[in-house]
N, C-alpha and C positions, 0 to 999 in steps of 0.2 A: 678677494683675499688680499690681505695686507701685503705690502711689498717689503716690509721690514722683517728680517729673519735674524736669528741668532745662532751662534756656533756653540754646540754642546761640548764643553771641555771640563776637565777636572778642576780648573781654577775658578769656576763660576761660584762666587761667594754666596749667592742666594739659594743655591741648590745643595741640600744636605742629605746624604744617603745614610740611613740608619736602619738597623734591624733587618738587614738583608739576609734571607735564609740561604743556606748552602745550596738548596735546590734551584735558586735563581741566580747563582753565580755566573752561569754561562750566558744568561740574558744580559747581565750587567757587562760582561766582557764584550758581547756583541754590540751593545750600545756604545761602548767606548771605542770600538774599532771602526765606527762609521767615519768615513773620510769627510773632509771639509767640502768635497764636491757635492755632497747631498744637501748642503745648506747654503743659503745666501748670507753674505756678510751683513752684519748689523752695526749700525753706527753706535759708537760708544756713548752711553747716556752721561749726562752731567752728574757729578758726584752728589749724592743725597746726604742730607744732614743726618739721617738715621742709618747711614751705611755702616757706621761703626757699631751700631746696636745690633745689627744682624749677626755679628760675630760674638755677641755676648753669651756667656754660658747660661743666661736665664732662659734662653729659648729651649723649648722641649726637644730633646734629641731624637724622639721617635717620629717626628713629622718632617715632611719634605716640603719646604715652603719656597715659592718663587716670589720674591719681593718685587713689587712694582715700583717704579720710580714715579716722579711727579709727572712725567710725560705719559699721561693716560691714553693719548692717541696712539702711542706705539704699543701694539699688542704683541705678546710673546706667544708664538706658536711653535710647537715641536713638529718637525717634518721628518719622515722616515718610517720605515717599517722594521720592527724588531720582533723577536720571538714572543715576548709577553706584552699584553695590553695594559693600559693604565686607565683608571677611572679618575677623572678630574672633578673635584667637588669644590665649589666656591665657598670660602670661609672668610670670616673677619675676626681678627685677633681681639680678645677680650682685655688685653693689657691697656691700661689707661695711658701709658706712655706711647706705646706703639699701636696706633689706630690705623695702620695701613691695611689695605686689602691684599688678598693673596689667594692662592689655590693650594689644595692638598692633593698630591698624587698618591693614590693607593694602588699598590701592585696587585694584579690578579693573574692567576695561573691560566694557561690556555685550556686545561682540562679541569673540570669541576672536581672538587674533593668533598669529603664528608663535612668538614668544618672549614669555612672560608677564612683566609688570612685576614686578621683584623689589625690595622695599623693606625695609630693615633686616635683610637676610640671609635672609628667608623667601621661599619660592617662591610663585607665584601659584596653587597648587593649591587646589581647594575644600576638601580635607581638612585643609589647614594644614600639610602636611609640608614638610620642607626641600627646596629645589631646588638641585641642583648643576649646572644647565645654565649655559653661559657660552661660553667659547671653543670647547668641543666642539660645542655646538649650532650656532654660526656656521660652524665648519669643516665640519660635516656638510651644512649648507645650501649652503655654497660648493661642496663637492664634488658635490652634486646638480646645481647649476647648471652647473659646469664639465664635468660628465660627460655632457652631451648629445652625441648623435652616436654614434660608435663607441665601443668599449670602451677604446681607447687615447687618447681625447680628440680624435680627428680629426673634422672636419665631413664631411658627405656629399660636398661638393665636393672636399675634399682627398682623400678615399678614392677618388673616381672618377678624379681626376688621377693618383693613385698607381697605380691599376690600369692606366690607359692607358700610363703610363711603363713598367710592368713588361711589358705586352704588346709594346710597341715594342722594348724591349730584348731580349726573347726572339726577336722576328723578326729583328732585326739580328744577334744572336749566332748564331742558327741558320743564316741565310743566309751569314754570313761564315765560320762553321766549315765548312759544306758546300763553299764555293768554295775555301777554303785546302786542305782535305783532297783535293779533286779535283786541284788544281794540284800538290800535293806528291807525290801517289801516281800520277802519270802513268806512272812506270816500275815500278810495284809488281809487274808480272808477271815481270820479269826483273832486278830489282835485287838478287838474292841474292848476298851477298858484297860489295856496294858499301859504301863508307864514307859517312858523312853529307855530307862535302864533295862527293863524286861525285854524290850524289842532288840536292843543291842546285845543282850546277854544270850538270847536263844537264836539269833540270826546265824552265827557260824555253824552251830550244830545242825540246824534245820536245813541249811544249804548243803552240807555234806550228805545228809539223808536224801535230799532231792537228787543229788548227783548219783548216788548209788541206785536210786529208783530208775533214773534215766539209763544207767548202764544195764539194768535188768530188762527194761522194756525195749530199748533200741541201742544196743551196745556199740555198733559200728558208727552210727551217726553221732553219738555222744563223743566217741574218741576222735572222730574227724573234726568236730567243732573245737574240742580241747586242743588238738594239734594245730589247727589253723590259727587259733588265738595265740598259742605259745610261739609259733614260728614267726608270726607278724610282730609281736612284741619283742621277741628275741632279735630280729633283724633291726628293729628300731634302736634297741639298746646297743647293738653292735655298731651301727652308724654313729651314734653319739660317742661311743668309746673310740672310734676312729678319728674323732675331732670335729664332727659336724655339730652345729648348734641344735638345741632341743627341737625346734620347729622348722629346721631346714633339711630334714631327711629326704631321701629319694623315695617318693611314693611308689614308683614303678618297681623298684627293687624290693620294697617291703611287700608289695602286692604279689610279686612272683614267689617270694619265700612263703608267704601265708597260703598261697594257692597250692603249692606243693605239699605243705603241711596238712592242709585240709583234704586234698584229693588222694594223696598217696600214703603219707606217714601214718595217719590215723587208721586207715583201713589195713595197710600192710602190717602195722604193729599188732592189730587185733589177731590176724591170722598167724603172725610169727609167734606170739605167746601161746597160742593153742598148739602150734608145732613144738615149741619148747617143752610144754608140759607132756606132750606125747613122747618126746625124745628122752626125757628123764622122769619116768614114772616111778620114782622111788621116794621114800620118806626118810632116808638116811641123812646124816649131818653134812656129808660131802656134796649133796645135791645143790645146795645154795651156792657154794663157791664154784661148782662146775657150771651152773647156769650163768653166773656172772662172767666167767672167763669166756664162755661161748658167746655171750651177748656182746662183750667188748672186743672180740676178734672177728668172728665170722659175720655176725649181723651188722655190726658197726661198719665193717668194710663194704658190705653189700649196700647198705642204705646210703652211706656217704658217696659211693660211686653213682648211685641212682640220682641222688640229690644234685650233685654238681653237673652231671651230664644233662639233666633236664633243665637246670638253670641256664646252661649254655644254649640249649635249644630255644628256650623262651627269649633269650637275648638275640636270637638269630645269628649265632656265631657259626663259624665253619667247623667241621669235625676235627680238623687239625688243632685249632685253638682249644676246643673242648678237651681233646686228649692231653694236650700240653698242660692245661690248667688242672686236670685231674691228677696227672703225675706230680705236679708241684704241690698239691694240697692233700694228697692221700695220707701220707705219713704224719704231717703236722696235725691234721684233723683227728686221726686215730689216737695219737698220743695225748692230744688235748682232752679228749673224752675220758681218758684214764684218771684225770685229776678230779673228776666230779662223779661220774656215773657209777663206778663201783661202790662208793659209799651210799649213794641213793638206792641201789639195788639191795645192798645188804640190810 
């Protein structure tokens, strides 16, 4: 090892510190606080002709250059241990005036980071090779962050909502297509030779006749099917009225409502109307208003209580919650029915 050493001071004209990050301020303070006992004295070199050029503003401010004097036998070596390490890369100036040799010190952090600090155009590699990372590195990191979730950038919640909408749309389209097909093909057995106008003209009348025939042959099942469809579609309309989008309805809620309409409302209504006919076996004018009043008081109160109680049971709620909901909805439901059903009965 050479016997010549130098003292690191702030007055050393050949050492320019530029671009120091705030994170390395402590390391710079530690280097400045090293006492002179850690270094051996160095004989002062003779003045160089280009010493005045080292202070020229033409030098790049982002490089840390140790200018060598003409005494090439005197090597400059830094002795001491500091918190941060330095990579020393030999370079040669491209300036035609200043053809002196030197070294570039690139500061490296002790712990690796995602993007190495690049000073003076050189990468932070230990081997001293050039680094072309920059916008590409940040773009790849951004794409890695933005690519979480599914392949198309959707989060798991968005994917789940998209799947629910697709399932609901498939259910609506399938049920609607089946119903429209059955209604339009009511005369398919004997419409040979009919025009499209004739098919559309007789379809409503023949569908009503088919419904009346079904009521005569199997009245309970026909009323159960009608009630199941009406309660399912009614709950869907209610959810849309409450603010949900068209294909974001609650399938479980709609299924519960349709199930109660199919199993209970259709069958109970069949026997209720038979009971009502037996209760008022008259042909006078007052029979119709009496039946409407009885329907909208006694029967509506009974059926609304059954409906909301069984809905709570299907939702697996406690009896206390079911009772409180029944109390809260009993009178509003009863009065809401008065806005429509009396006119329908009349």
